[in-house]
N, CA, C and O atoms as CSV, one atom per row, in Angstrom:
chain,resi,resn,atom,element,x,y,z
A,1,MET,N,N,0.847,-1.172,0.000
A,1,MET,CA,C,0.000,0.000,0.000
A,1,MET,C,C,0.896,1.239,0.000
A,1,MET,O,O,1.752,1.392,0.871
A,2,ASN,N,N,0.695,2.114,-0.974
A,2,ASN,CA,C,1.543,3.296,-1.032
A,2,ASN,C,C,1.138,4.309,0.043
A,2,ASN,O,O,0.119,4.148,0.715
A,3,ASN,N,N,1.941,5.334,0.186
A,3,ASN,CA,C,1.762,6.320,1.248
A,3,ASN,C,C,0.449,7.085,1.115
A,3,ASN,O,O,-0.203,7.359,2.123
A,4,LEU,N,N,0.051,7.434,-0.101
A,4,LEU,CA,C,-1.193,8.163,-0.331
A,4,LEU,C,C,-2.398,7.325,0.089
A,4,LEU,O,O,-3.312,7.832,0.739
A,5,ASN,N,N,-2.401,6.051,-0.279
A,5,ASN,CA,C,-3.492,5.163,0.108
A,5,ASN,C,C,-3.545,4.971,1.618
A,5,ASN,O,O,-4.628,4.885,2.198
A,6,LYS,N,N,-2.376,4.904,2.258
A,6,LYS,CA,C,-2.349,4.766,3.715
A,6,LYS,C,C,-2.958,5.982,4.390
A,6,LYS,O,O,-3.725,5.849,5.343
A,7,ARG,N,N,-2.614,7.178,3.894
A,7,ARG,CA,C,-3.173,8.391,4.492
A,7,ARG,C,C,-4.680,8.466,4.282
A,7,ARG,O,O,-5.420,8.863,5.182
A,8,LYS,N,N,-5.126,8.087,3.098
A,8,LYS,CA,C,-6.563,8.103,2.812
A,8,LYS,C,C,-7.291,7.091,3.701
A,8,LYS,O,O,-8.343,7.395,4.264
A,9,THR,N,N,-6.733,5.907,3.819
A,9,THR,CA,C,-7.326,4.880,4.677
A,9,THR,C,C,-7.328,5.315,6.134
A,9,THR,O,O,-8.295,5.079,6.858
A,10,TYR,N,N,-6.244,5.951,6.561
A,10,TYR,CA,C,-6.158,6.441,7.939
A,10,TYR,C,C,-7.236,7.490,8.208
A,10,TYR,O,O,-7.887,7.452,9.252
A,11,ARG,N,N,-7.431,8.429,7.270
A,11,ARG,CA,C,-8.457,9.462,7.454
A,11,ARG,C,C,-9.849,8.849,7.549
A,11,ARG,O,O,-10.653,9.261,8.386
A,12,LYS,N,N,-10.139,7.863,6.693
A,12,LYS,CA,C,-11.438,7.191,6.753
A,12,LYS,C,C,-11.612,6.447,8.072
A,12,LYS,O,O,-12.675,6.501,8.690
A,13,ALA,N,N,-10.564,5.756,8.495
A,13,ALA,CA,C,-10.637,4.999,9.746
A,13,ALA,C,C,-10.809,5.942,10.929
A,13,ALA,O,O,-11.593,5.663,11.836
A,14,LYS,N,N,-10.082,7.058,10.926
A,14,LYS,CA,C,-10.194,8.019,12.022
A,14,LYS,C,C,-11.600,8.610,12.068
A,14,LYS,O,O,-12.159,8.785,13.151
A,15,LYS,N,N,-12.174,8.917,10.916
A,15,LYS,CA,C,-13.539,9.446,10.862
A,15,LYS,C,C,-14.529,8.429,11.424
A,15,LYS,O,O,-15.449,8.786,12.160
A,16,ARG,N,N,-14.333,7.167,11.070
A,16,ARG,CA,C,-15.217,6.111,11.567
A,16,ARG,C,C,-15.104,5.968,13.085
A,16,ARG,O,O,-16.115,5.806,13.768
A,17,VAL,N,N,-13.889,6.026,13.611
A,17,VAL,CA,C,-13.675,5.927,15.058
A,17,VAL,C,C,-14.326,7.108,15.761
A,17,VAL,O,O,-14.904,6.940,16.835
A,18,GLN,N,N,-14.246,8.287,15.182
A,18,GLN,CA,C,-14.881,9.457,15.786
A,18,GLN,C,C,-16.398,9.294,15.833
A,18,GLN,O,O,-17.038,9.703,16.802
A,19,LYS,N,N,-16.974,8.698,14.789
A,19,LYS,CA,C,-18.420,8.436,14.788
A,19,LYS,C,C,-18.792,7.457,15.901
A,19,LYS,O,O,-19.779,7.659,16.609
A,20,GLU,N,N,-18.003,6.403,16.050
A,20,GLU,CA,C,-18.290,5.422,17.096
A,20,GLU,C,C,-18.129,6.044,18.484
A,20,GLU,O,O,-18.954,5.817,19.369
A,21,ARG,N,N,-17.068,6.825,18.670
A,21,ARG,CA,C,-16.853,7.492,19.953
A,21,ARG,C,C,-18.020,8.432,20.256
A,21,ARG,O,O,-18.464,8.524,21.400
A,22,GLY,N,N,-18.512,9.125,19.235
A,22,GLY,CA,C,-19.671,9.999,19.412
A,22,GLY,C,C,-20.894,9.234,19.883
A,22,GLY,O,O,-21.634,9.705,20.746
A,23,PHE,N,N,-21.107,8.053,19.315
A,23,PHE,CA,C,-22.238,7.244,19.761
A,23,PHE,C,C,-22.069,6.812,21.214
A,23,PHE,O,O,-23.008,6.916,22.002
A,24,TYR,N,N,-20.877,6.327,21.577
A,24,TYR,CA,C,-20.652,5.885,22.949
A,24,TYR,C,C,-20.793,7.038,23.933
A,24,TYR,O,O,-21.305,6.849,25.037
A,25,THR,N,N,-20.348,8.223,23.548
A,25,THR,CA,C,-20.516,9.398,24.404
A,25,THR,C,C,-21.997,9.718,24.549
A,25,THR,O,O,-22.462,10.017,25.649
A,26,HIS,N,N,-22.736,9.657,23.456
A,26,HIS,CA,C,-24.182,9.895,23.482
A,26,HIS,C,C,-24.876,8.903,24.417
A,26,HIS,O,O,-25.742,9.289,25.203
A,27,ALA,N,N,-24.499,7.638,24.331
A,27,ALA,CA,C,-25.110,6.614,25.191
A,27,ALA,C,C,-24.790,6.872,26.668
A,27,ALA,O,O,-25.655,6.699,27.527
A,28,THR,N,N,-23.568,7.281,26.964
A,28,THR,CA,C,-23.186,7.560,28.348
A,28,THR,C,C,-23.960,8.747,28.895
A,28,THR,O,O,-24.460,8.698,30.019
A,29,VAL,N,N,-24.063,9.814,28.110
A,29,VAL,CA,C,-24.817,10.997,28.541
A,29,VAL,C,C,-26.284,10.631,28.723
A,29,VAL,O,O,-26.922,11.094,29.669
A,30,TYR,N,N,-26.822,9.812,27.836
A,30,TYR,CA,C,-28.215,9.362,27.943
A,30,TYR,C,C,-28.464,8.671,29.281
A,30,TYR,O,O,-29.440,8.975,29.966
A,31,ILE,N,N,-27.591,7.752,29.650
A,31,ILE,CA,C,-27.767,7.002,30.896
A,31,ILE,C,C,-27.668,7.927,32.105
A,31,ILE,O,O,-28.539,7.911,32.975
A,32,VAL,N,N,-26.613,8.728,32.160
A,32,VAL,CA,C,-26.394,9.605,33.314
A,32,VAL,C,C,-27.526,10.620,33.449
A,32,VAL,O,O,-28.077,10.793,34.536
A,33,MET,N,N,-27.869,11.283,32.367
A,33,MET,CA,C,-28.898,12.332,32.438
A,33,MET,C,C,-30.271,11.762,32.760
A,33,MET,O,O,-31.044,12.395,33.478
A,34,ASN,N,N,-30.587,10.587,32.247
A,34,ASN,CA,C,-31.895,10.025,32.554
A,34,ASN,C,C,-31.991,9.578,34.006
A,34,ASN,O,O,-33.071,9.635,34.594
A,35,ILE,N,N,-30.896,9.140,34.589
A,35,ILE,CA,C,-30.898,8.835,36.025
A,35,ILE,C,C,-31.139,10.110,36.825
A,35,ILE,O,O,-31.943,10.119,37.757
A,36,VAL,N,N,-30.440,11.190,36.459
A,36,VAL,CA,C,-30.616,12.474,37.151
A,36,VAL,C,C,-32.051,12.979,36.984
A,36,VAL,O,O,-32.669,13.416,37.955
A,37,ILE,N,N,-32.578,12.924,35.776
A,37,ILE,CA,C,-33.946,13.387,35.518
A,37,ILE,C,C,-34.952,12.545,36.296
A,37,ILE,O,O,-35.900,13.083,36.869
A,38,LEU,N,N,-34.755,11.241,36.320
A,38,LEU,CA,C,-35.657,10.354,37.049
A,38,LEU,C,C,-35.660,10.687,38.542
A,38,LEU,O,O,-36.724,10.787,39.154
A,39,ILE,N,N,-34.491,10.855,39.119
A,39,ILE,CA,C,-34.402,11.199,40.538
A,39,ILE,C,C,-35.065,12.544,40.798
A,39,ILE,O,O,-35.817,12.688,41.762
A,40,PHE,N,N,-34.792,13.538,39.941
A,40,PHE,CA,C,-35.388,14.861,40.109
A,40,PHE,C,C,-36.905,14.801,40.031
A,40,PHE,O,O,-37.587,15.415,40.851
A,41,LYS,N,N,-37.445,14.075,39.063
A,41,LYS,CA,C,-38.902,13.997,38.909
A,41,LYS,C,C,-39.557,13.263,40.076
A,41,LYS,O,O,-40.657,13.622,40.495
A,42,ILE,N,N,-38.893,12.248,40.597
A,42,ILE,CA,C,-39.449,11.534,41.751
A,42,ILE,C,C,-39.453,12.440,42.976
A,42,ILE,O,O,-40.440,12.485,43.711
A,43,ILE,N,N,-38.361,13.157,43.200
A,43,ILE,CA,C,-38.292,14.075,44.338
A,43,ILE,C,C,-39.306,15.198,44.173
A,43,ILE,O,O,-39.998,15.549,45.129
A,44,LEU,N,N,-39.404,15.766,42.976
A,44,LEU,CA,C,-40.367,16.829,42.718
A,44,LEU,C,C,-41.789,16.322,42.907
A,44,LEU,O,O,-42.641,17.037,43.436
A,45,GLY,N,N,-42.046,15.101,42.480
A,45,GLY,CA,C,-43.375,14.523,42.644
A,45,GLY,C,C,-43.764,14.351,44.093
A,45,GLY,O,O,-44.950,14.404,44.417
A,46,ASP,N,N,-42.794,14.144,44.985
A,46,ASP,CA,C,-43.088,14.029,46.409
A,46,ASP,C,C,-43.529,15.360,47.005
A,46,ASP,O,O,-44.257,15.377,47.997
A,47,TYR,N,N,-43.100,16.476,46.415
A,47,TYR,CA,C,-43.455,17.793,46.939
A,47,TYR,C,C,-44.714,18.363,46.310
A,47,TYR,O,O,-45.348,19.245,46.889
A,48,ILE,N,N,-45.081,17.879,45.149
A,48,ILE,CA,C,-46.279,18.375,44.472
A,48,ILE,C,C,-47.399,17.375,44.712
A,48,ILE,O,O,-47.291,16.204,44.348
A,49,ASN,N,N,-48.466,17.844,45.323
A,49,ASN,CA,C,-49.569,16.941,45.657
A,49,ASN,C,C,-50.855,17.317,44.936
A,49,ASN,O,O,-51.944,17.037,45.436
A,50,ASN,N,N,-50.749,17.948,43.766
A,50,ASN,CA,C,-51.997,18.245,43.068
A,50,ASN,C,C,-52.373,17.064,42.173
A,50,ASN,O,O,-51.522,16.281,41.752
A,51,GLU,N,N,-53.634,16.965,41.904
A,51,GLU,CA,C,-54.164,15.808,41.176
A,51,GLU,C,C,-53.689,15.777,39.721
A,51,GLU,O,O,-53.420,14.707,39.174
A,52,GLU,N,N,-53.590,16.944,39.104
A,52,GLU,CA,C,-53.177,16.988,37.707
A,52,GLU,C,C,-51.756,16.452,37.530
A,52,GLU,O,O,-51.498,15.706,36.585
A,53,TYR,N,N,-50.836,16.815,38.415
A,53,TYR,CA,C,-49.470,16.323,38.314
A,53,TYR,C,C,-49.429,14.816,38.492
A,53,TYR,O,O,-48.737,14.125,37.744
A,54,ASN,N,N,-50.150,14.300,39.459
A,54,ASN,CA,C,-50.146,12.858,39.724
A,54,ASN,C,C,-50.740,12.062,38.566
A,54,ASN,O,O,-50.327,10.927,38.327
A,55,ASN,N,N,-51.706,12.637,37.843
A,55,ASN,CA,C,-52.293,11.946,36.694
A,55,ASN,C,C,-51.286,11.752,35.566
A,55,ASN,O,O,-51.338,10.749,34.853
A,56,TYR,N,N,-50.385,12.688,35.401
A,56,TYR,CA,C,-49.429,12.625,34.301
A,56,TYR,C,C,-48.026,12.225,34.749
A,56,TYR,O,O,-47.091,12.273,33.950
A,57,GLN,N,N,-47.864,11.835,36.002
A,57,GLN,CA,C,-46.535,11.516,36.518
A,57,GLN,C,C,-45.895,10.355,35.759
A,57,GLN,O,O,-44.711,10.413,35.425
A,58,PHE,N,N,-46.660,9.312,35.489
A,58,PHE,CA,C,-46.094,8.172,34.764
A,58,PHE,C,C,-45.596,8.598,33.395
A,58,PHE,O,O,-44.482,8.252,33.003
A,59,TRP,N,N,-46.426,9.359,32.655
A,59,TRP,CA,C,-46.006,9.813,31.337
A,59,TRP,C,C,-44.759,10.686,31.432
A,59,TRP,O,O,-43.855,10.574,30.604
A,60,ASN,N,N,-44.713,11.545,32.428
A,60,ASN,CA,C,-43.553,12.409,32.601
A,60,ASN,C,C,-42.295,11.603,32.909
A,60,ASN,O,O,-41.203,11.994,32.496
A,61,LEU,N,N,-42.422,10.505,33.612
A,61,LEU,CA,C,-41.267,9.688,33.955
A,61,LEU,C,C,-40.708,8.933,32.753
A,61,LEU,O,O,-39.502,8.706,32.668
A,62,ILE,N,N,-41.576,8.547,31.829
A,62,ILE,CA,C,-41.092,7.733,30.709
A,62,ILE,C,C,-40.877,8.507,29.422
A,62,ILE,O,O,-40.227,7.997,28.510
A,63,SER,N,N,-41.404,9.727,29.316
A,63,SER,CA,C,-41.331,10.440,28.031
A,63,SER,C,C,-39.899,10.767,27.611
A,63,SER,O,O,-39.527,10.518,26.465
A,64,THR,N,N,-39.094,11.314,28.511
A,64,THR,CA,C,-37.728,11.680,28.137
A,64,THR,C,C,-36.897,10.456,27.755
A,64,THR,O,O,-36.298,10.448,26.679
A,65,PRO,N,N,-36.838,9.411,28.608
A,65,PRO,CA,C,-36.046,8.243,28.205
A,65,PRO,C,C,-36.571,7.576,26.927
A,65,PRO,O,O,-35.791,7.056,26.130
A,66,LEU,N,N,-37.872,7.594,26.739
A,66,LEU,CA,C,-38.457,6.956,25.560
A,66,LEU,C,C,-38.054,7.678,24.273
A,66,LEU,O,O,-37.513,7.058,23.357
A,67,PHE,N,N,-38.312,8.969,24.203
A,67,PHE,CA,C,-38.018,9.705,22.966
A,67,PHE,C,C,-36.514,9.856,22.740
A,67,PHE,O,O,-36.040,9.732,21.611
A,68,TRP,N,N,-35.774,10.120,23.800
A,68,TRP,CA,C,-34.323,10.237,23.672
A,68,TRP,C,C,-33.737,8.871,23.297
A,68,TRP,O,O,-32.802,8.781,22.501
A,69,GLY,N,N,-34.300,7.815,23.882
A,69,GLY,CA,C,-33.846,6.461,23.564
A,69,GLY,C,C,-34.075,6.103,22.103
A,69,GLY,O,O,-33.256,5.414,21.495
A,70,LEU,N,N,-35.187,6.567,21.538
A,70,LEU,CA,C,-35.424,6.343,20.104
A,70,LEU,C,C,-34.379,7.064,19.262
A,70,LEU,O,O,-33.905,6.533,18.258
A,71,GLY,N,N,-34.025,8.270,19.677
A,71,GLY,CA,C,-32.965,8.995,18.988
A,71,GLY,C,C,-31.626,8.289,19.115
A,71,GLY,O,O,-30.866,8.209,18.150
A,72,LEU,N,N,-31.337,7.774,20.309
A,72,LEU,CA,C,-30.099,7.030,20.536
A,72,LEU,C,C,-30.074,5.748,19.704
A,72,LEU,O,O,-29.033,5.384,19.157
A,73,LEU,N,N,-31.199,5.073,19.610
A,73,LEU,CA,C,-31.288,3.870,18.783
A,73,LEU,C,C,-30.983,4.198,17.324
A,73,LEU,O,O,-30.232,3.478,16.665
A,74,GLY,N,N,-31.564,5.284,16.823
A,74,GLY,CA,C,-31.275,5.705,15.456
A,74,GLY,C,C,-29.799,6.043,15.264
A,74,GLY,O,O,-29.206,5.701,14.241
A,75,HIS,N,N,-29.210,6.714,16.250
A,75,HIS,CA,C,-27.785,7.044,16.189
A,75,HIS,C,C,-26.955,5.766,16.138
A,75,HIS,O,O,-26.000,5.675,15.366
A,76,GLY,N,N,-27.313,4.782,16.953
A,76,GLY,CA,C,-26.578,3.516,16.962
A,76,GLY,C,C,-26.714,2.754,15.658
A,76,GLY,O,O,-25.734,2.218,15.141
A,77,ILE,N,N,-27.913,2.705,15.132
A,77,ILE,CA,C,-28.127,2.008,13.861
A,77,ILE,C,C,-27.341,2.684,12.744
A,77,ILE,O,O,-26.738,2.007,11.911
A,78,TRP,N,N,-27.345,4.005,12.724
A,78,TRP,CA,C,-26.605,4.731,11.692
A,78,TRP,C,C,-25.097,4.523,11.847
A,78,TRP,O,O,-24.389,4.341,10.856
A,79,THR,N,N,-24.610,4.549,13.085
A,79,THR,CA,C,-23.172,4.407,13.328
A,79,THR,C,C,-22.683,3.004,12.999
A,79,THR,O,O,-21.609,2.842,12.420
A,80,PHE,N,N,-23.460,1.990,13.362
A,80,PHE,CA,C,-23.032,0.600,13.200
A,80,PHE,C,C,-23.809,-0.090,12.087
A,80,PHE,O,O,-24.212,-1.243,12.234
A,81,ARG,N,N,-24.018,0.598,10.989
A,81,ARG,CA,C,-24.830,0.029,9.911
A,81,ARG,C,C,-24.087,-1.005,9.075
A,81,ARG,O,O,-24.702,-1.660,8.234
A,82,GLU,N,N,-22.798,-1.167,9.281
A,82,GLU,CA,C,-22.060,-2.192,8.535
A,82,GLU,C,C,-22.418,-3.580,9.064
A,82,GLU,O,O,-22.983,-3.712,10.149
A,83,LYS,N,N,-22.091,-4.592,8.306
A,83,LYS,CA,C,-22.391,-5.974,8.663
A,83,LYS,C,C,-21.757,-6.323,10.013
A,83,LYS,O,O,-20.564,-6.094,10.214
A,84,ASN,N,N,-22.535,-6.867,10.920
A,84,ASN,CA,C,-22.117,-7.281,12.260
A,84,ASN,C,C,-21.586,-6.134,13.114
A,84,ASN,O,O,-20.902,-6.375,14.109
A,85,GLY,N,N,-21.887,-4.906,12.747
A,85,GLY,CA,C,-21.378,-3.768,13.496
A,85,GLY,C,C,-21.944,-3.651,14.897
A,85,GLY,O,O,-21.241,-3.209,15.806
A,86,LEU,N,N,-23.198,-4.036,15.098
A,86,LEU,CA,C,-23.810,-3.908,16.421
A,86,LEU,C,C,-23.175,-4.835,17.445
A,86,LEU,O,O,-23.251,-4.575,18.646
A,87,GLU,N,N,-22.549,-5.915,16.986
A,87,GLU,CA,C,-21.866,-6.821,17.909
A,87,GLU,C,C,-20.643,-6.154,18.537
A,87,GLU,O,O,-20.157,-6.598,19.577
A,88,LYS,N,N,-20.157,-5.108,17.918
A,88,LYS,CA,C,-18.972,-4.419,18.423
A,88,LYS,C,C,-19.297,-3.497,19.597
A,88,LYS,O,O,-18.392,-2.926,20.205
A,89,LEU,N,N,-20.565,-3.351,19.915
A,89,LEU,CA,C,-20.963,-2.461,21.006
A,89,LEU,C,C,-20.550,-2.980,22.384
A,89,LEU,O,O,-20.394,-2.190,23.315
A,90,LEU,N,N,-20.376,-4.265,22.524
A,90,LEU,CA,C,-20.167,-4.844,23.845
A,90,LEU,C,C,-18.703,-5.129,24.116
A,90,LEU,O,O,-17.967,-5.536,23.217
A,91,GLY,N,N,-18.282,-4.917,25.348
A,91,GLY,CA,C,-17.000,-5.396,25.825
A,91,GLY,C,C,-15.761,-4.611,25.447
A,91,GLY,O,O,-14.666,-5.170,25.488
A,92,LYS,N,N,-15.876,-3.366,25.086
A,92,LYS,CA,C,-14.698,-2.587,24.719
A,92,LYS,C,C,-14.614,-1.351,25.607
A,92,LYS,O,O,-15.630,-0.750,25.955
A,93,SER,N,N,-13.395,-0.985,25.963
A,93,SER,CA,C,-13.180,0.252,26.697
A,93,SER,C,C,-13.093,1.384,25.687
A,93,SER,O,O,-12.079,1.538,25.007
A,94,ILE,N,N,-14.148,2.170,25.590
A,94,ILE,CA,C,-14.281,3.125,24.502
A,94,ILE,C,C,-13.702,4.495,24.799
A,94,ILE,O,O,-13.670,5.352,23.916
A,95,PHE,N,N,-13.247,4.717,26.009
A,95,PHE,CA,C,-12.755,6.039,26.352
A,95,PHE,C,C,-11.243,6.102,26.446
A,95,PHE,O,O,-10.699,7.101,26.917
A,96,SER,N,N,-10.553,5.061,26.009
A,96,SER,CA,C,-9.098,5.058,26.096
A,96,SER,C,C,-8.482,5.324,24.722
A,96,SER,O,O,-9.078,5.026,23.687
A,97,LYS,N,N,-7.304,5.879,24.738
A,97,LYS,CA,C,-6.568,6.113,23.490
A,97,LYS,C,C,-6.193,4.793,22.831
A,97,LYS,O,O,-6.150,4.693,21.604
A,98,LYS,N,N,-5.920,3.771,23.658
A,98,LYS,CA,C,-5.564,2.462,23.129
A,98,LYS,C,C,-6.705,1.914,22.270
A,98,LYS,O,O,-6.469,1.381,21.186
A,99,TRP,N,N,-7.948,2.049,22.759
A,99,TRP,CA,C,-9.111,1.595,22.002
A,99,TRP,C,C,-9.188,2.336,20.674
A,99,TRP,O,O,-9.438,1.727,19.634
A,100,GLU,N,N,-8.973,3.655,20.706
A,100,GLU,CA,C,-9.058,4.459,19.495
A,100,GLU,C,C,-8.013,4.022,18.467
A,100,GLU,O,O,-8.318,3.887,17.282
A,101,GLU,N,N,-6.796,3.806,18.922
A,101,GLU,CA,C,-5.743,3.363,18.009
A,101,GLU,C,C,-6.034,1.972,17.453
A,101,GLU,O,O,-5.777,1.715,16.277
A,102,GLN,N,N,-6.564,1.072,18.276
A,102,GLN,CA,C,-6.912,-0.267,17.801
A,102,GLN,C,C,-7.987,-0.199,16.727
A,102,GLN,O,O,-7.919,-0.915,15.728
A,103,LYS,N,N,-8.986,0.669,16.934
A,103,LYS,CA,C,-10.056,0.803,15.954
A,103,LYS,C,C,-9.527,1.389,14.653
A,103,LYS,O,O,-9.917,0.940,13.575
A,104,ILE,N,N,-8.650,2.381,14.732
A,104,ILE,CA,C,-8.074,2.967,13.528
A,104,ILE,C,C,-7.303,1.910,12.756
A,104,ILE,O,O,-7.442,1.806,11.537
A,105,ASN,N,N,-6.483,1.118,13.460
A,105,ASN,CA,C,-5.723,0.048,12.800
A,105,ASN,C,C,-6.645,-1.001,12.197
A,105,ASN,O,O,-6.395,-1.503,11.101
A,106,GLU,N,N,-7.717,-1.329,12.922
A,106,GLU,CA,C,-8.676,-2.317,12.421
A,106,GLU,C,C,-9.294,-1.848,11.113
A,106,GLU,O,O,-9.381,-2.615,10.155
A,107,PHE,N,N,-9.726,-0.588,11.070
A,107,PHE,CA,C,-10.350,-0.073,9.850
A,107,PHE,C,C,-9.329,0.114,8.731
A,107,PHE,O,O,-9.667,-0.043,7.558
A,108,MET,N,N,-8.102,0.440,9.071
A,108,MET,CA,C,-7.083,0.588,8.029
A,108,MET,C,C,-6.750,-0.753,7.394
A,108,MET,O,O,-6.492,-0.820,6.192
A,109,ASN,N,N,-6.752,-1.826,8.187
A,109,ASN,CA,C,-6.405,-3.146,7.683
A,109,ASN,C,C,-7.535,-3.815,6.925
A,109,ASN,O,O,-7.329,-4.807,6.226
A,110,LYS,N,N,-8.725,-3.265,7.068
A,110,LYS,CA,C,-9.889,-3.831,6.412
A,110,LYS,C,C,-9.846,-3.511,4.919
A,110,LYS,O,O,-9.464,-2.409,4.526
A,111,ASN,N,N,-10.226,-4.447,4.116
A,111,ASN,CA,C,-10.219,-4.230,2.662
A,111,ASN,C,C,-11.474,-3.542,2.177
A,111,ASN,O,O,-11.484,-2.988,1.078
A,112,ASN,N,N,-12.550,-3.563,2.978
A,112,ASN,CA,C,-13.822,-2.959,2.588
A,112,ASN,C,C,-13.748,-1.453,2.727
A,112,ASN,O,O,-12.841,-0.910,3.357
A,113,ASP,N,N,-14.732,-0.786,2.122
A,113,ASP,CA,C,-14.873,0.662,2.342
A,113,ASP,C,C,-15.365,0.901,3.742
A,113,ASP,O,O,-16.112,0.094,4.295
A,114,ILE,N,N,-14.950,2.003,4.317
A,114,ILE,CA,C,-15.338,2.340,5.698
A,114,ILE,C,C,-16.616,3.105,5.671
A,114,ILE,O,O,-17.127,3.491,6.722
């Protein structure tokens, strides 16, 4: 592989790794923020005793995780749309430089388009 092809492959692989890292960051923020929102809504619900709030409390508890989760699902499907890509979601340390370099090397060594 000549130098120009290596640089082109490296740029494609780096772009792909950035997309995957973006998805993992999105998933982490989703989990953390929904826990915070859930705790806040439960605590707020304990202080509000009007009937209207209690009628919609269940919907309020599930609406954010539901709609945001659908967006996260779409992000994941788009990011891992290659064959067997969703299997790569499990078991990797995604916040380390070592992981990023391994992914770049993996995509560079692949013969398929990224």
